[in-house]
C-alpha positions as CSV (number, residue, x, y, z in Angstrom):
1,M,-7.8,34.6,26.3
2,K,-8.9,37.3,28.8
3,A,-10.6,35.5,31.8
4,S,-11.0,32.4,29.6
5,G,-13.6,34.2,27.5
6,M,-16.0,35.0,30.3
7,A,-16.5,38.7,29.2
8,M,-14.9,41.7,27.4
9,E,-12.5,39.6,25.3
10,E,-11.6,41.0,21.9
11,K,-12.1,38.8,18.9
12,G,-8.9,40.1,17.3
13,D,-6.8,39.2,20.3
14,I,-8.1,35.7,20.1
15,L,-7.5,35.3,16.4
16,D,-4.0,36.9,16.8
17,S,-3.1,34.2,19.3
18,F,-3.0,31.4,16.7
19,Q,0.5,30.5,15.6
20,E,1.7,29.3,12.2
21,P,1.8,27.2,10.3
22,E,-1.8,26.7,9.0
23,S,-2.7,23.2,8.1
24,H,-6.1,21.4,7.5
25,I,-7.9,24.3,9.1
26,R,-7.2,27.9,8.5
27,L,-8.5,31.2,9.9
28,A,-10.7,33.3,7.6
29,R,-8.5,36.2,6.6
30,Y,-9.0,39.3,8.6
31,L,-7.9,42.8,9.4
32,R,-8.1,44.6,12.7
33,I,-8.9,48.3,12.5
34,R,-8.4,50.1,15.9
35,G,-9.5,53.4,17.2
36,G,-10.5,56.0,14.7
37,V,-12.0,54.9,11.4
38,D,-11.2,57.9,9.2
39,D,-9.0,55.9,7.0
40,A,-10.8,52.6,7.4
41,L,-12.0,52.4,3.8
42,E,-8.4,52.9,2.6
43,Q,-7.3,50.1,4.9
44,I,-10.1,47.9,3.6
45,D,-9.0,48.6,0.0
46,L,-5.5,47.5,0.8
47,F,-6.7,44.4,2.6
48,L,-8.7,43.4,-0.5
49,E,-5.8,44.1,-2.8
50,D,-3.2,42.3,-0.6
51,H,-5.3,39.1,-0.4
52,G,-6.9,39.2,-3.9
53,L,-10.4,39.5,-2.4
54,D,-13.6,41.4,-3.3
55,F,-16.9,42.2,-1.6
56,P,-18.9,41.0,0.2
57,L,-17.0,41.3,3.4
58,V,-17.9,40.7,7.0
59,L,-17.6,43.6,9.4
60,K,-17.9,43.0,13.2
61,P,-17.1,45.0,16.3
62,D,-13.8,43.7,17.9
63,L,-15.6,43.7,21.2
64,G,-19.0,42.1,20.7
65,Q,-21.4,39.4,21.8
66,R,-24.0,37.2,20.2
67,G,-23.6,38.5,16.7
68,Q,-24.4,42.1,17.8
69,G,-23.3,44.6,15.2
70,V,-22.1,42.0,12.6
71,G,-22.8,43.1,9.1
72,I,-22.2,41.5,5.7
73,V,-21.5,44.4,3.3
74,K,-21.9,44.0,-0.4
75,D,-19.9,47.0,-1.6
76,R,-17.9,50.1,-0.5
77,E,-21.0,52.2,0.0
78,A,-22.4,49.7,2.4
79,A,-19.1,49.4,4.2
80,R,-19.0,53.2,4.7
81,F,-22.5,53.1,6.1
82,W,-21.6,50.4,8.6
83,I,-18.3,52.2,9.6
84,D,-20.2,55.5,10.1
85,H,-22.2,53.7,12.8
86,C,-19.3,52.1,14.6
87,D,-17.4,54.2,17.1
88,E,-14.8,51.5,18.2
89,G,-12.3,49.1,16.8
90,F,-13.6,46.4,14.5
91,L,-12.6,43.5,12.3
92,V,-12.8,43.2,8.6
93,Q,-13.1,39.5,7.6
94,E,-13.3,37.7,4.3
95,Y,-16.7,36.3,3.6
96,I,-16.7,32.5,3.6
97,A,-19.5,30.7,1.8
98,G,-20.7,27.3,2.7
99,L,-22.2,25.4,5.6
100,E,-21.8,26.8,9.1
101,F,-21.2,24.8,12.3
102,G,-20.3,25.4,15.9
103,V,-17.6,22.9,17.0
104,H,-16.9,22.7,20.7
105,W,-13.5,21.2,21.5
106,A,-12.0,20.3,24.8
107,K,-8.7,18.8,26.0
108,F,-7.0,18.4,29.4
109,P,-3.6,20.0,29.5
110,D,-1.8,16.7,30.1
111,E,-3.6,14.9,27.3
112,E,-2.3,14.3,23.8
113,K,-5.7,14.3,22.2
114,G,-8.9,16.2,22.8
115,R,-12.5,15.6,21.8
116,V,-15.3,17.3,20.0
117,T,-18.0,17.6,22.7
118,S,-20.6,19.4,20.7
119,L,-21.4,19.8,17.0
120,C,-24.1,22.3,16.0
121,G,-25.4,23.0,12.5
122,K,-26.3,26.7,11.9
123,Y,-28.9,27.4,9.2
124,P,-30.1,30.9,8.3
125,Q,-33.7,31.9,8.9
126,S,-35.6,32.3,5.6
127,V,-39.1,32.4,4.1
128,T,-40.3,30.9,0.8
129,G,-42.5,32.9,-1.5
130,D,-45.7,31.9,-3.2
131,G,-45.9,34.5,-5.9
132,E,-48.8,36.3,-4.1
133,R,-47.7,37.5,-0.7
134,T,-45.3,40.3,0.1
135,L,-42.1,39.8,2.2
136,E,-43.9,41.5,5.1
137,E,-46.8,39.1,4.9
138,L,-44.5,36.1,4.7
139,I,-42.6,37.2,7.8
140,L,-45.9,37.7,9.7
141,S,-47.2,34.3,8.7
142,D,-44.1,32.4,9.6
143,D,-44.2,30.9,13.1
144,R,-40.5,31.5,13.7
145,A,-39.9,34.7,11.7
146,V,-42.8,36.6,13.3
147,L,-41.0,36.4,16.6
148,M,-38.4,38.7,15.2
149,A,-40.6,40.7,13.0
150,K,-39.4,44.0,14.4
151,Y,-35.8,43.2,13.6
152,Y,-36.6,42.0,10.1
153,F,-38.8,45.0,9.4
154,V,-35.8,47.3,10.2
155,K,-33.4,45.2,8.2
156,F,-35.6,44.9,5.1
157,K,-37.6,48.1,5.2
158,Q,-36.9,48.7,1.5
159,S,-38.3,45.3,0.4
160,L,-41.3,44.7,2.7
161,D,-43.8,45.4,-0.2
162,R,-42.0,43.1,-2.6
163,V,-43.9,40.1,-3.7
164,I,-41.6,37.0,-3.4
165,G,-41.8,34.7,-6.3
166,S,-43.3,31.2,-6.1
167,G,-40.7,28.9,-4.6
168,E,-38.2,31.7,-4.1
169,R,-36.3,31.4,-0.9
170,F,-35.6,34.8,0.8
171,T,-32.8,34.6,3.4
172,L,-33.6,36.8,6.4
173,V,-30.3,36.6,8.1
174,A,-27.0,35.4,6.6
175,I,-25.0,34.8,9.7
176,G,-25.3,31.8,12.0
177,T,-26.4,33.6,15.1
178,H,-29.2,32.3,17.2
179,S,-30.1,35.8,18.5
180,R,-30.6,36.8,14.8
181,G,-33.0,34.0,14.0
182,A,-30.6,31.2,12.8
183,I,-31.8,27.7,13.4
184,F,-29.5,25.4,15.3
185,T,-29.4,21.7,15.0
186,D,-27.8,18.8,16.9
187,E,-25.2,17.3,14.5
188,R,-23.1,15.3,17.0
189,H,-23.7,12.1,14.9
190,L,-21.4,13.6,12.2
191,V,-18.3,13.7,14.4
192,T,-15.5,11.5,13.1
193,D,-11.9,10.7,14.1
194,G,-10.6,12.8,11.2
195,M,-12.5,15.8,12.4
196,C,-11.2,15.4,15.9
197,D,-7.7,15.1,14.6
198,A,-8.0,18.3,12.7
199,F,-9.2,20.3,15.7
200,D,-6.5,18.7,17.9
201,E,-4.0,20.0,15.4
202,L,-5.6,23.5,15.4
203,G,-5.6,23.5,19.2
204,E,-1.9,23.0,19.2
205,R,-1.5,26.4,17.4
206,F,-3.1,28.3,20.4
207,P,-0.8,27.7,23.4
208,G,-2.8,27.3,26.6
209,F,-6.2,26.9,24.9
210,N,-8.1,23.8,26.0
211,F,-11.8,24.6,26.0
212,G,-14.1,26.5,23.7
213,R,-16.3,26.7,20.6
214,Y,-15.1,27.4,17.1
215,D,-17.6,28.9,14.6
216,V,-16.6,27.6,11.2
217,R,-17.7,27.3,7.6
218,V,-17.0,24.4,5.3
219,P,-18.0,23.6,1.7
220,S,-19.7,20.3,2.6
221,V,-20.5,17.8,5.4
222,E,-18.0,15.5,3.8
223,D,-15.2,18.1,4.1
224,L,-16.1,18.7,7.8
225,Q,-16.0,15.0,8.6
226,A,-12.7,14.6,6.8
227,G,-11.3,17.6,8.7
228,R,-10.4,19.5,5.5
229,N,-11.3,22.9,3.9
230,I,-12.5,24.2,7.3
231,R,-12.4,28.0,7.8
232,V,-12.6,29.4,11.3
233,L,-14.7,32.6,11.7
234,E,-14.4,33.0,15.5
235,L,-13.4,31.2,18.6
236,N,-15.4,31.5,21.8
237,G,-14.0,30.7,25.2
238,V,-15.6,29.2,28.3
239,M,-19.0,31.0,27.6
240,G,-19.2,29.4,24.2
241,E,-22.0,27.0,25.1
242,P,-22.7,23.6,23.4
243,A,-25.0,25.1,20.9
244,H,-26.6,21.7,19.9
245,I,-29.0,22.2,22.8
246,Y,-30.8,24.9,20.9
247,Q,-32.2,22.5,18.3
248,P,-36.0,23.0,18.1
249,G,-37.7,20.4,20.3
250,Y,-34.5,19.4,22.1
251,P,-35.7,18.3,25.6
252,W,-35.3,21.0,28.2
253,R,-34.1,18.6,30.9
254,K,-31.5,17.1,28.6
255,G,-30.3,20.5,27.6
256,M,-29.8,21.5,31.2
257,S,-28.0,18.2,31.8
258,D,-25.7,18.9,28.8
259,L,-25.0,22.4,30.1
260,C,-24.1,21.1,33.6
261,G,-21.7,18.6,32.0
262,H,-20.2,21.3,29.9
263,F,-19.4,23.6,32.8
264,K,-18.3,20.6,35.0
265,L,-15.7,19.8,32.3
266,A,-14.6,23.4,32.1
267,A,-14.1,23.5,35.9
268,E,-12.1,20.2,35.8
269,I,-9.8,21.5,33.0
270,G,-9.4,24.8,35.0
271,A,-8.5,22.8,38.1
272,A,-5.9,20.8,36.1
273,W,-4.2,24.1,35.0
274,R,-4.2,25.3,38.7
275,R,-2.5,22.1,39.8
276,M,0.2,23.0,37.2
277,G,0.8,26.4,38.8
278,V,-1.5,28.7,36.7
279,D,-3.2,31.4,38.7
280,P,-6.7,32.3,37.5
281,P,-8.2,35.8,37.8
282,E,-9.4,36.8,41.2
283,A,-13.2,36.8,41.7
284,G,-13.2,40.6,42.1
285,D,-11.5,41.0,38.7
286,L,-14.0,38.7,37.1
287,L,-16.9,40.6,38.6
288,D,-15.4,43.9,37.3
289,L,-15.3,42.4,33.8
290,I,-18.9,41.3,34.0
291,R,-20.0,44.7,35.2
292,K,-18.2,46.3,32.2
293,H,-19.9,43.9,29.9
294,C,-23.3,44.7,31.3
295,D,-22.6,48.5,31.1
296,K,-21.3,48.4,27.5
297,N,-23.6,49.7,24.8
298,Y,-23.1,47.0,22.1
299,L,-24.2,48.0,18.6
300,E,-27.9,47.3,18.1
301,V,-29.6,46.5,14.8
302,D,-31.9,49.5,14.8
303,E,-28.9,51.8,15.1
304,F,-27.4,51.0,11.7
305,E,-28.8,48.0,10.0
306,R,-30.6,48.1,6.7
307,E,-30.2,46.1,3.5
308,I,-26.4,46.4,3.3
């Protein structure tokens, strides 16, 4: 993983690094589309046919951060709209329903077993109708949703005048991304030996990987705890923070302490690799990557998003 996932790593490169065979945990099926996108729709059609899939699909820039540019497209027209606003390589990924979690896993290179150091639940932001107020009014009256009203007004501009039925739940964002309004919760109490064993097995399929956060979906909490039916959406490297600290009301001091412990462990694992003869990137090379990251124009919601 480029610079251990500090900056400018490609999602597809990371997913391509996993080796067969798949076991209790598998990757969500995906297709990388590089460079020009003139024939992208035809490639998507073949991807669907080859894997027996259908819409919706997830489209995401191969080089992206914090959920920027990610779209869940419901049909071919929506896919075309998304592609027309993407000028770089991207991933097509099967849509996986179910509960979403962020699972941080770590293992020293000389250890046989690793550990799950953080488990975060990711719940989409939503509002519930009362049969009287419009979607716009519900967003403005919700203490959390109003903070991202500008984003939601762009995304749902065709539905803002719609009155949401009594008790109807309207999902504002379908991906588990904090920067798009998802609510994160501390679920470390759910960690089991079976879950740890499954992620140890998965880690063995990525040679040299010892520290990072998996974003996964699973049908139920019981499946997660048993380490079965887990589907990996993405893998984040050293900058994939222990997301449980973002639970509403989580003490600030405790969150800072958890972050310090997180990066201390990363440094210790890195030092262990150095003692084994692995040379890390030079500081100057890392700074160049960070500069490129800061200079990059990542896809923003107001450039292309609508109700797709």
